[in-house]
C-alpha positions as CSV (number, residue, x, y, z in Angstrom):
1,X,-116.2,-2.3,64.4
2,X,-117.6,0.4,62.5
3,X,-119.7,3.2,63.9
4,X,-122.1,5.1,61.9
5,X,-122.7,8.4,63.2
6,X,-123.9,11.9,62.4
7,X,-121.9,14.6,64.8
8,X,-124.9,16.9,64.8
9,X,-127.6,13.9,66.2
10,X,-128.4,13.4,69.8
11,X,-128.7,9.9,69.5
12,X,-125.1,8.8,68.4
13,X,-123.7,11.1,70.4
14,X,-124.9,9.1,73.9
15,X,-122.9,6.3,72.1
16,X,-119.6,8.5,71.5
17,X,-119.7,9.8,75.2
18,X,-120.0,5.9,76.2
19,X,-117.4,5.1,74.2
20,X,-115.0,8.0,75.5
21,X,-115.6,7.1,79.0
22,X,-114.6,3.7,78.3
23,X,-111.3,4.8,76.1
24,X,-112.8,2.5,72.9
25,X,-111.8,4.5,69.7
26,X,-114.4,3.5,66.8
27,X,-113.9,3.8,63.2
28,X,-116.6,6.3,62.3
29,X,-118.5,7.0,59.3
30,X,-120.6,10.2,59.1
31,X,-124.1,9.8,57.6
32,X,-125.2,13.2,56.3
33,X,-128.6,12.8,57.6
34,X,-129.5,16.8,56.4
35,X,-129.2,15.7,52.8
36,X,-131.4,12.4,53.5
37,X,-128.3,10.0,53.0
38,X,-130.2,7.9,55.5
39,X,-132.7,6.9,53.1
40,X,-130.5,5.9,50.5
41,X,-130.2,2.2,49.6
42,X,-126.7,1.7,51.1
43,X,-127.6,2.8,54.7
44,X,-131.0,1.1,54.2
45,X,-129.3,-2.1,54.0
46,X,-127.6,-1.2,57.1
47,X,-130.5,-0.2,59.2
48,X,-134.0,-0.5,57.5
49,X,-135.5,2.1,60.0
50,X,-133.1,4.8,58.6
51,X,-131.6,6.4,61.8
52,X,-128.1,6.5,63.5
53,X,-126.5,5.0,65.4
54,X,-125.4,1.6,64.0
55,X,-122.7,-0.3,65.0
56,X,-121.1,-2.8,62.6
57,X,-119.1,-5.8,64.0
58,X,-116.4,-7.2,62.3
59,X,-118.2,-10.1,61.4
60,X,-120.8,-7.9,59.6
61,X,-123.4,-8.1,62.7
62,X,-125.4,-4.8,63.3
63,X,-126.3,-3.3,66.6
64,X,-129.0,-0.3,65.7
65,X,-130.2,1.0,69.3
66,X,-128.5,3.1,71.6
67,X,-128.8,1.3,74.7
68,X,-127.9,-2.1,72.8
69,X,-124.6,-0.8,71.4
70,X,-123.6,0.6,75.1
71,X,-124.6,-2.7,76.3
72,X,-122.3,-4.3,74.0
73,X,-119.4,-2.1,74.6
74,X,-119.6,-2.5,78.2
75,X,-119.7,-6.2,77.5
76,X,-116.5,-6.4,75.7
77,X,-114.9,-3.3,77.9
78,X,-116.1,-3.6,81.2
79,X,-114.3,-1.1,82.9
80,X,-115.1,1.7,84.2
81,X,-118.6,0.1,84.8
82,X,-121.2,2.8,83.0
83,X,-124.0,0.4,83.2
84,X,-123.6,-0.8,86.8
85,X,-121.3,-3.3,88.8
86,X,-124.3,-5.2,90.5
87,X,-127.6,-6.5,89.7
88,X,-129.2,-3.3,91.2
89,X,-127.2,-1.0,89.9
90,X,-127.8,-2.2,86.5
91,X,-131.6,-2.4,86.9
92,X,-131.4,1.3,88.3
93,X,-129.4,2.7,85.4
94,X,-131.2,1.0,82.8
95,X,-134.4,2.3,84.6
96,X,-133.4,5.4,84.5
97,X,-131.7,5.8,81.1
98,X,-135.3,4.6,80.1
99,X,-136.9,7.0,81.6
100,X,-134.9,9.6,80.5
101,X,-135.3,8.3,76.9
102,X,-139.4,8.0,77.5
103,X,-140.3,11.0,79.3
104,X,-137.5,13.6,78.6
105,X,-135.9,12.7,75.1
106,X,-139.3,11.5,73.4
107,X,-140.7,14.8,74.6
108,X,-138.0,17.1,73.4
109,X,-138.3,15.2,70.2
110,X,-141.8,16.2,69.9
111,X,-141.5,19.8,70.3
112,X,-138.3,19.9,68.0
113,X,-139.5,17.8,65.1
114,X,-143.1,19.2,65.3
115,X,-141.9,22.7,65.0
116,X,-138.8,23.2,63.1
117,X,-139.3,24.2,59.7
118,X,-137.2,21.9,57.9
119,X,-138.7,19.0,59.0
120,X,-142.1,19.6,57.6
121,X,-143.3,16.2,56.5
122,X,-140.7,14.3,58.7
123,X,-142.1,14.9,62.1
124,X,-141.1,11.4,63.0
125,X,-137.7,9.9,62.2
126,X,-137.5,6.6,60.0
127,X,-138.6,6.2,56.1
128,X,-142.2,7.0,56.6
129,X,-143.4,10.8,56.1
130,X,-145.7,12.1,59.0
131,X,-146.9,15.9,59.1
132,X,-146.0,18.2,61.8
133,X,-148.7,18.4,64.7
134,X,-148.2,21.9,66.3
135,X,-150.1,20.6,69.4
136,X,-147.6,17.9,70.0
137,X,-144.8,20.3,70.1
138,X,-146.4,22.5,72.7
139,X,-147.2,18.9,74.5
140,X,-143.5,18.2,74.3
141,X,-142.5,21.1,75.9
142,X,-145.1,21.0,79.0
143,X,-143.7,17.0,79.2
144,X,-140.2,18.3,79.4
145,X,-140.9,20.7,82.2
146,X,-142.6,18.0,84.2
147,X,-139.8,16.0,83.8
148,X,-137.1,18.5,84.5
149,X,-138.8,18.9,87.7
150,X,-138.5,14.9,88.2
151,X,-134.8,15.1,87.8
152,X,-134.5,18.0,90.2
153,X,-136.2,15.7,93.1
154,X,-134.3,12.7,91.9
155,X,-130.9,14.5,92.2
156,X,-131.8,16.3,95.3
157,X,-131.4,12.6,96.8
158,X,-128.8,11.5,94.9
159,X,-125.3,12.5,93.4
160,X,-126.0,11.1,90.1
161,X,-129.2,10.2,88.3
162,X,-129.3,6.4,89.3
163,X,-128.0,7.1,92.6
164,X,-124.4,7.4,93.6
165,X,-122.8,6.1,90.2
166,X,-121.8,7.7,87.3
167,X,-124.0,5.7,84.3
168,X,-125.6,5.7,81.2
169,X,-128.5,7.3,82.8
170,X,-126.2,10.5,83.4
171,X,-125.1,10.1,79.8
172,X,-128.6,10.2,78.4
173,X,-129.7,12.8,80.6
174,X,-126.8,15.4,79.8
175,X,-127.5,14.8,76.2
176,X,-131.3,15.6,77.0
177,X,-130.5,19.0,78.5
178,X,-128.4,20.0,75.8
179,X,-130.8,19.0,73.3
180,X,-133.6,20.7,74.9
181,X,-131.4,23.7,74.3
182,X,-132.6,23.5,70.4
183,X,-136.1,24.3,71.7
184,X,-134.8,26.9,74.0
185,X,-136.0,25.0,77.0
186,X,-133.3,25.4,79.6
187,X,-133.1,23.9,83.0
188,X,-135.6,25.8,85.1
189,X,-134.6,28.3,87.5
190,X,-134.3,27.5,91.0
191,X,-133.1,24.1,90.2
192,X,-130.1,23.8,92.0
193,X,-129.6,20.1,92.1
194,X,-130.1,19.5,88.1
195,X,-128.0,22.6,87.8
196,X,-125.1,21.1,90.5
197,X,-125.3,17.9,88.4
198,X,-125.1,19.5,85.1
199,X,-122.2,21.2,85.9
200,X,-120.4,18.3,87.1
201,X,-121.1,16.0,84.0
202,X,-120.8,18.3,81.3
203,X,-117.2,19.0,82.7
204,X,-116.2,15.4,82.1
205,X,-113.7,15.1,79.2
206,X,-116.3,12.7,77.5
207,X,-118.9,15.4,76.9
208,X,-117.2,16.9,74.1
209,X,-117.4,13.4,72.4
């Protein structure tokens, strides 16, 4: 397998953490997003969406979405279980990973990409240019604050995001918290359960992957 990565990007970091938890070593190729390497013909041949991560299998087959890549790694290396040991656990972990992605990461991405000076004309990832919309940056910050409150409530009743087990949902949420720091949005004061959880998951060796 060959893993196309960018060390500074949040999305492939989720796969790196997942693989580290599994003890899977990936043959990694760094893609220089800052220089626009993802828009070159060579990378477009791998992923026309012009985004990382990409996992290329030994037979040349390509997997290009974070959750799909993690699902593949779970299938080929079942232990430790990170998507769920039962049908209910799998549903809960995927449900919460999706909530974090759609309600949290998407909000942080809107706030970042619609305000960063270096991303003028590139407010969305991918091959099509889109102008920044400052109002979307402000909305993203508000949505992120609301979602952090949602996570605080969830973690007041559960050890981990999807329940009693560490999963892909925790990986996605930890990356969200770290990515939010890019736009200077931190865990809210008084969010003791979110703070407790973040301290625990960020202390795992895989967190530095």
